[in-house]
C-alpha positions in Angstrom: 0.0 0.0 0.0 1.2 3.5 -0.9 0.8 6.4 1.4 1.4 10.1 0.5 2.0 13.2 2.5 2.3 16.8 1.4 5.6 18.3 2.6 5.2 22.1 2.6 8.6 23.9 2.5 7.5 27.5 2.6 6.7 30.1 0.0 8.6 32.4 -2.3 7.9 35.1 -4.9 8.3 35.3 -8.6 7.3 37.8 -11.2 3.7 37.3 -12.3 4.4 38.0 -15.9 7.2 35.5 -16.0 5.0 32.8 -14.4 2.1 33.3 -16.9 4.0 34.2 -20.1 1.9 35.7 -22.9 -1.3 35.8 -20.8 -2.4 39.3 -20.0 -2.1 40.5 -16.5 -5.8 41.4 -16.4 -6.5 37.7 -16.6 -3.8 36.1 -14.5 -4.0 38.6 -11.7 -7.4 37.3 -10.9 -5.9 34.0 -9.9 -2.8 35.2 -8.1 -2.9 38.9 -7.3 0.6 40.5 -7.5 2.1 42.9 -5.0 3.3 46.4 -5.9 6.5 44.9 -7.5 4.4 42.6 -9.7 5.5 39.6 -7.6 3.2 36.7 -6.8 3.4 34.2 -4.0 4.0 30.6 -4.8 4.2 27.4 -2.8 7.1 25.0 -2.7 5.1 21.9 -2.0 7.0 18.6 -2.0 5.6 15.1 -1.4 6.6 12.1 0.7 5.7 8.7 -0.6 5.7 5.7 1.7 5.7 2.3 0.0 6.3 -1.1 1.6 10.0 -0.8 0.9 10.8 2.9 0.6 10.3 6.5 1.8 10.6 8.6 -1.3 10.8 12.4 -1.1 9.8 14.2 -4.3 11.7 17.4 -4.7 13.3 19.4 -1.9 12.3 23.1 -2.1 14.6 26.0 -2.0 16.9 25.0 0.9 18.6 27.5 3.2 22.3 27.6 2.1 22.2 30.4 -0.4 23.3 33.9 0.3 21.1 36.7 1.7 21.5 38.5 -1.6 20.2 35.5 -3.5 17.2 35.1 -1.1 16.4 38.8 -1.5 15.4 38.2 -5.1 12.9 35.5 -4.2 11.6 36.6 -0.7 11.2 33.1 0.9 8.7 33.2 3.7 6.3 31.1 5.8 6.7 28.9 8.9 7.2 25.6 7.0 10.5 24.0 6.1 11.5 20.8 4.5 13.1 19.2 7.6 10.4 20.7 9.9 7.6 19.2 7.8 9.3 15.8 7.8 9.7 15.9 11.6 6.0 16.8 12.0 5.3 13.4 10.4 7.8 11.7 12.7 10.7 11.4 10.3 14.3 12.6 10.2 16.8 13.0 7.4 18.0 9.5 8.2 14.7 8.0 7.3 14.5 9.0 3.7 15.6 6.2 1.3 15.1 8.0 -2.0 15.0 11.6 -3.2 13.2 11.9 -6.6 14.2 15.2 -8.2 11.8 16.2 -11.0 14.4 18.6 -12.3 17.4 20.6 -10.9 16.1 24.2 -10.8 17.0 25.8 -7.5 13.4 25.8 -6.1 13.1 22.1 -6.6 16.6 20.9 -5.8 17.9 23.5 -3.3 17.2 21.4 -0.2 19.0 18.3 -1.6 22.3 19.5 -0.3 23.1 21.2 3.0 26.1 23.3 4.1 28.1 22.3 7.2 29.6 24.8 9.6 32.9 24.4 7.7 31.1 25.2 4.4 31.4 21.7 3.2 28.4 20.6 1.0 26.9 17.2 1.8 23.7 15.4 0.9 20.9 16.4 3.2 19.6 12.9 3.3 22.6 10.7 4.1 21.1 7.3 3.5 19.1 8.2 0.3 19.7 7.5 -3.3 19.0 10.7 -5.3 17.3 10.1 -8.7 17.7 12.2 -11.8 18.4 11.3 -15.5 21.6 11.8 -17.5 20.0 14.0 -20.2 18.8 16.5 -17.6 21.9 16.3 -15.4 24.1 17.1 -18.5 21.8 19.9 -19.4 22.1 21.4 -15.8 25.8 21.1 -15.6 26.2 22.8 -19.0 23.3 25.3 -18.9 22.1 27.4 -21.7 22.1 31.2 -21.0 18.3 31.2 -20.5 18.4 28.7 -17.6 21.9 29.4 -16.2 20.5 31.4 -13.2 18.2 28.5 -12.3 20.8 25.8 -12.2 23.1 26.2 -9.2 25.7 23.5 -9.2 26.1 23.5 -5.5 22.6 22.0 -5.4 23.5 18.9 -7.3 27.1 18.4 -8.2 27.9 17.4 -4.5 25.4 14.6 -4.9 27.4 13.1 -7.8 30.7 13.7 -5.9 29.3 11.8 -2.9 28.3 8.9 -5.1 24.6 9.1 -4.2 23.2 10.3 -7.6 21.6 7.7 -9.8 20.3 8.2 -13.3 17.0 6.8 -14.7 16.8 5.8 -18.4 14.9 8.5 -20.4 14.8 6.9 -23.8 11.1 6.3 -23.6 8.4 8.9 -22.7 7.2 6.8 -19.7 9.1 4.5 -17.4 7.6 2.1 -14.8 9.5 2.6 -11.6 9.1 1.1 -8.1 6.0 -0.1 -6.3 3.6 0.9 -9.0 5.0 4.4 -9.6 5.4 5.6 -13.2 7.6 8.4 -14.5 6.6 10.7 -17.4 9.4 12.6 -19.2 8.6 16.0 -20.6 10.7 18.5 -22.5 8.9 21.9 -22.7 9.9 23.4 -19.3 13.5 22.0 -19.4 15.3 19.0 -20.8 13.8 15.7 -19.6 11.9 16.9 -16.5 10.3 14.0 -14.7 6.7 13.8 -13.5 5.6 11.1 -11.2 2.3 9.2 -11.3 1.5 7.5 -8.0 -1.2 4.9 -7.1 -3.5 6.1 -4.3 -6.4 3.7 -3.7 -8.5 3.4 -6.7 -7.0 6.4 -8.5 -3.6 7.9 -9.3 -2.0 11.2 -8.2 0.1 13.0 -10.8 2.9 15.1 -9.4 2.9 17.9 -12.0 6.2 19.7 -11.2 6.5 22.6 -13.5 4.5 21.3 -16.4 1.4 22.5 -14.6 2.8 24.4 -11.6 -0.6 25.6 -10.3 -4.3 25.3 -10.8 -4.1 28.5 -12.9 -1.8 26.9 -15.5 -4.2 24.4 -17.0 -5.2 26.5 -20.0 -3.2 25.9 -23.2 -1.7 29.4 -23.3 -0.9 29.6 -19.6 2.7 28.7 -20.0 5.6 30.1 -18.0 8.2 32.4 -19.7 10.8 30.2 -18.0 10.0 27.3 -20.3 12.7 26.7 -22.9 10.2 25.2 -25.4 6.8 26.8 -24.7 5.1 25.2 -27.7 6.3 21.8 -26.6 4.8 22.5 -23.1 1.5 23.2 -24.7 1.5 19.9 -26.6 2.6 18.0 -23.5 -0.1 19.6 -21.4 -2.7 18.7 -23.9 -1.5 15.1 -24.1 -1.1 14.5 -20.4 -4.3 16.3 -19.4 -6.2 14.1 -21.9 -4.8 11.0 -20.2 -5.6 12.4 -16.7 -9.2 13.0 -17.8 -9.5 9.5 -19.3 -8.0 7.8 -16.2 -9.6 10.0 -13.5 -6.3 11.0 -12.1 -5.9 13.7 -9.5 -3.3 16.6 -10.1 -0.9 17.5 -7.4 0.4 21.1 -7.7 3.9 22.0 -6.4 3.6 25.8 -6.7 -0.1 26.6 -6.2 -0.2 29.0 -3.2 -3.6 27.7 -2.0 -4.6 24.3 -3.5 -2.8 21.0 -3.1 -4.7 19.1 -5.8 -7.5 19.2 -8.3 -9.6 16.9 -10.4 -10.5 17.9 -14.0 -13.4 17.7 -16.4 -14.3 18.6 -19.9 -16.5 21.7 -20.5 -19.1 22.2 -23.2 -16.4 23.5 -25.6 -14.2 20.5 -25.1 -11.6 22.2 -22.9 -10.2 20.4 -19.9 -10.8 22.6 -16.8 -10.7 22.3 -13.1 -13.6 20.2 -11.6 -12.8 20.3 -7.9 -10.0 22.0 -5.9 -8.9 19.6 -3.2 -6.6 19.3 -0.2 -4.4 16.2 -0.4 -6.5 14.6 2.4 -9.7 15.2 0.4 -8.0 13.8 -2.7 -7.0 10.6 -0.8 -10.6 10.2 0.5 -11.9 10.6 -3.0 -9.6 7.9 -4.2 -10.8 5.3 -1.7 
């Protein structure tokens, strides 16, 4: 049996225009009102998956090892933290067996590595295997100018140096993994980002990562300016949302500031839209 727990790691701020791309502010501001600097608040919501053999942490949030100058750009706030949320469930860093990194942007992989008092960088979870894929890792180590600021090598190179980083094969668009979990590889946001489909009772939960970062990003044109291939993102969303609708899957949002999850439906015009906004607990009850 698989159990899942939301792991809130706090909030940060990003420019609303960057998060919604070509969508006019008059539309996106209704969903996530910006402050006077045009910054919107976003969650960094990770996931803990308990299977009969593993405790898998999906993504690690921003972490706390960057400089004050760095954090001043992103305004991290809130009472939650990665380690604090795990401890609230009764777990320590020693209890995590696997860390699944959807991709290596700083707000997803920042907590994977911690800094010791002597400034040494070590894996935050000392007994865990960290999972990425070779295509994406090579992309992150040799970043293009557009993504260079998002790939901070101190967040992932120490994992390889410590011998705890493992690569999943990415030659196929989907990959069956452990205990009924399935990986979907997508290429619009960044090279070979990994989504995770998780069995929960009679349904599945899809960890959307940055393909659909929030409930406000379901629409075809609601694509982040951060995406390296926005037209590919649109195609991937269409394909994956069609499969979500057909299978009755539940979406899990990493960055939505309010909603953990949602179900979808098709409207009278054939568009896939939100049916219900849900907490994770409500989603789990729905899946029973």
